[in-house]
MARDRENKOL-165998 format. One line per 3 residues: number of its first residue (from 0); their letters; for each residue y, z, x of N, C-alpha, C. Coordinates in nm, 2 decimals, padded with zeros to 4 digits, always signed. Layout:
! residues N
NUM) A) Y Z X Y Z X Y Z X | ...
END
This chain:
! residues 76
0) MFS) -00.11 +00.00 +00.09 +00.00 +00.00 +00.00 +00.12 +00.00 +00.09 | +00.23 -00.09 +00.06 +00.34 -00.11 +00.13 +00.44 +00.03 +00.09 | +00.51 +00.06 +00.20 +00.63 +00.15 +00.16 +00.75 +00.06 +00.13
3) IGQ) +00.85 +00.12 +00.08 +00.97 +00.05 +00.03 +01.01 -00.05 +00.13 | +01.05 +00.01 +00.26 +01.10 -00.05 +00.37 +01.02 -00.18 +00.41 | +00.88 -00.17 +00.42 +00.79 -00.26 +00.45 +00.79 -00.38 +00.34
6) LAI) +00.79 -00.33 +00.22 +00.80 -00.43 +00.11 +00.94 -00.52 +00.11 | +01.06 -00.45 +00.16 +01.17 -00.52 +00.16 +01.18 -00.62 +00.28 | +01.12 -00.59 +00.38 +01.11 -00.69 +00.50 +01.02 -00.81 +00.46
9) VSI) +00.91 -00.78 +00.40 +00.82 -00.88 +00.36 +00.88 -00.97 +00.25 | +00.96 -00.92 +00.17 +01.02 -00.99 +00.06 +01.14 -01.08 +00.12 | +01.21 -01.03 +00.21 +01.32 -01.10 +00.28 +01.27 -01.22 +00.35
12) ISH) +01.16 -01.19 +00.43 +01.10 -01.29 +00.52 +01.04 -01.40 +00.43 | +00.96 -01.35 +00.32 +00.91 -01.45 +00.22 +01.01 -01.53 +00.17 | +01.12 -01.49 +00.11 +01.22 -01.55 +00.05 +01.28 -01.66 +00.15
15) LIF) +01.31 -01.62 +00.27 +01.37 -01.71 +00.37 +01.27 -01.81 +00.41 | +01.15 -01.79 +00.42 +01.04 -01.90 +00.46 +01.04 -02.00 +00.35 | +01.03 -01.96 +00.23 +01.01 -02.05 +00.11 +01.14 -02.12 +00.09
18) IFI) +01.26 -02.07 +00.11 +01.38 -02.14 +00.10 +01.39 -02.25 +00.20 | +01.35 -02.22 +00.32 +01.34 -02.32 +00.42 +01.25 -02.44 +00.40 | +01.14 -02.41 +00.36 +01.03 -02.51 +00.31 +01.09 -02.59 +00.21
21) TWK) +01.15 -02.52 +00.11 +01.21 -02.60 +00.00 +01.32 -02.70 +00.04 | +01.39 -02.64 +00.13 +01.52 -02.72 +00.18 +01.45 -02.85 +00.26 | +01.35 -02.83 +00.33 +01.29 -02.96 +00.40 +01.24 -03.06 +00.30
24) VVQ) +01.17 -03.00 +00.20 +01.12 -03.08 +00.10 +01.24 -03.17 +00.02 | +01.35 -03.09 -00.02 +01.45 -03.15 -00.10 +01.53 -03.26 -00.01 | +01.53 -03.24 +00.12 +01.60 -03.34 +00.21 +01.51 -03.47 +00.21
27) TIN) +01.39 -03.47 +00.17 +01.31 -03.59 +00.16 +01.34 -03.68 +00.04 | +01.41 -03.61 -00.06 +01.43 -03.69 -00.18 +01.56 -03.76 -00.17 | +01.56 -03.89 -00.21 +01.68 -03.98 -00.20 +01.76 -03.96 -00.32
30) IDP) +01.86 -03.90 -00.32 +01.95 -03.87 -00.42 +02.08 -03.96 -00.41 | +02.10 -04.04 -00.30 +02.21 -04.13 -00.29 +02.25 -04.21 -00.41 | +02.16 -04.26 -00.48 +02.20 -04.34 -00.60 +02.27 -04.26 -00.72
33) LIR) +02.24 -04.13 -00.70 +02.29 -04.03 -00.81 +02.43 -03.97 -00.78 | +02.47 -03.99 -00.66 +02.59 -03.93 -00.62 +02.71 -04.02 -00.64 | +02.82 -03.98 -00.70 +02.93 -04.06 -00.71 +03.01 -04.06 -00.57
36) KGR) +03.07 -04.17 -00.55 +03.15 -04.18 -00.43 +03.27 -04.07 -00.42 | +03.27 -04.01 -00.31 +03.36 -03.90 -00.28 +03.31 -03.76 -00.33 | +03.19 -03.76 -00.37 +03.14 -03.62 -00.43 +03.02 -03.58 -00.33
39) GTE) +03.02 -03.62 -00.22 +02.91 -03.59 -00.12 +02.90 -03.43 -00.10 | +03.01 -03.36 -00.09 +03.02 -03.22 -00.07 +02.97 -03.14 -00.19 | +03.01 -03.18 -00.31 +02.95 -03.11 -00.41 +02.80 -03.15 -00.44
42) ARV) +02.75 -03.25 -00.41 +02.60 -03.28 -00.41 +02.53 -03.20 -00.32 | +02.57 -03.19 -00.20 +02.51 -03.08 -00.09 +02.51 -02.94 -00.14 | +02.62 -02.89 -00.22 +02.63 -02.76 -00.25 +02.53 -02.75 -00.37
45) MLL) +02.51 -02.85 -00.45 +02.42 -02.84 -00.57 +02.29 -02.84 -00.52 | +02.25 -02.92 -00.42 +02.11 -02.93 -00.36 +02.08 -02.79 -00.29 | +02.19 -02.73 -00.23 +02.17 -02.60 -00.17 +02.12 -02.49 -00.27
48) LIT) +02.20 -02.50 -00.38 +02.18 -02.39 -00.49 +02.04 -02.42 -00.56 | +02.01 -02.56 -00.57 +01.88 -02.59 -00.64 +01.77 -02.53 -00.54 | +01.79 -02.55 -00.41 +01.69 -02.51 -00.30 +01.67 -02.36 -00.31
51) IVI) +01.77 -02.28 -00.33 +01.77 -02.14 -00.33 +01.69 -02.10 -00.45 | +01.72 -02.15 -00.57 +01.66 -02.12 -00.69 +01.51 -02.15 -00.68 | +01.47 -02.27 -00.65 +01.32 -02.30 -00.64 +01.26 -02.21 -00.53
54) GAG) +01.32 -02.20 -00.41 +01.26 -02.13 -00.31 +01.23 -01.98 -00.33 | +01.34 -01.92 -00.40 +01.32 -01.78 -00.44 +01.23 -01.76 -00.55 | +01.21 -01.86 -00.64 +01.11 -01.84 -00.75 +00.97 -01.86 -00.70
57) VSR) +00.95 -01.95 -00.60 +00.81 -01.96 -00.55 +00.77 -01.84 -00.47 | +00.88 -01.79 -00.39 +00.85 -01.66 -00.32 +00.82 -01.54 -00.40 | +00.90 -01.53 -00.51 +00.86 -01.43 -00.61 +00.73 -01.43 -00.66
60) FFL) +00.69 -01.57 -00.70 +00.55 -01.59 -00.74 +00.45 -01.53 -00.64 | +00.47 -01.58 -00.53 +00.36 -01.53 -00.42 +00.36 -01.38 -00.40 | +00.49 -01.31 -00.40 +00.49 -01.17 -00.38 +00.44 -01.09 -00.50
63) EIL) +00.45 -01.15 -00.63 +00.39 -01.08 -00.73 +00.23 -01.10 -00.74 | +00.18 -01.22 -00.69 +00.05 -01.23 -00.67 -00.01 -01.12 -00.58 | +00.05 -01.10 -00.46 +00.03 -01.02 -00.37 +00.02 -00.87 -00.42
66) QWS) +00.13 -00.84 -00.50 +00.13 -00.71 -00.56 +00.02 -00.68 -00.66 | +00.00 -00.78 -00.74 -00.11 -00.76 -00.83 -00.25 -00.76 -00.78 | -00.26 -00.83 -00.66 -00.41 -00.82 -00.60 -00.42 -00.68 -00.53
69) QDL) -00.31 -00.62 -00.49 -00.32 -00.49 -00.44 -00.34 -00.38 -00.55 | -00.29 -00.41 -00.67 -00.31 -00.32 -00.78 -00.43 -00.33 -00.85 | -00.52 -00.43 -00.81 -00.65 -00.44 -00.87 -00.75 -00.32 -00.84
72) IYL) -00.72 -00.25 -00.75 -00.80 -00.13 -00.70 -00.79 -00.03 -00.80 | -00.69 -00.03 -00.89 -00.68 +00.07 -00.98 -00.74 +00.04 -01.12 | -00.81 -00.07 -01.13 -00.87 -00.12 -01.25 -01.00 -00.04 -01.28
75) F) -01.06 -00.01 -01.17 -01.19 +00.06 -01.18 -01.19 +00.20 -01.12
END
């Protein structure tokens, strides 16, 4: 069982890793046809925010699976 500090470190590292992975995947998507001329900065900010939302969501999913699998010992 993790202490609060250990869980915080694992959560931070997990979020950062999944956000980084999501950023790499999002960069492979060609969104140039969707961007209006002169709106490149806004498009990058939007991609950054979408990356954070997706990466944090995936990270939370894996952290919850980890927690639930550790809680299974209390079932029996």
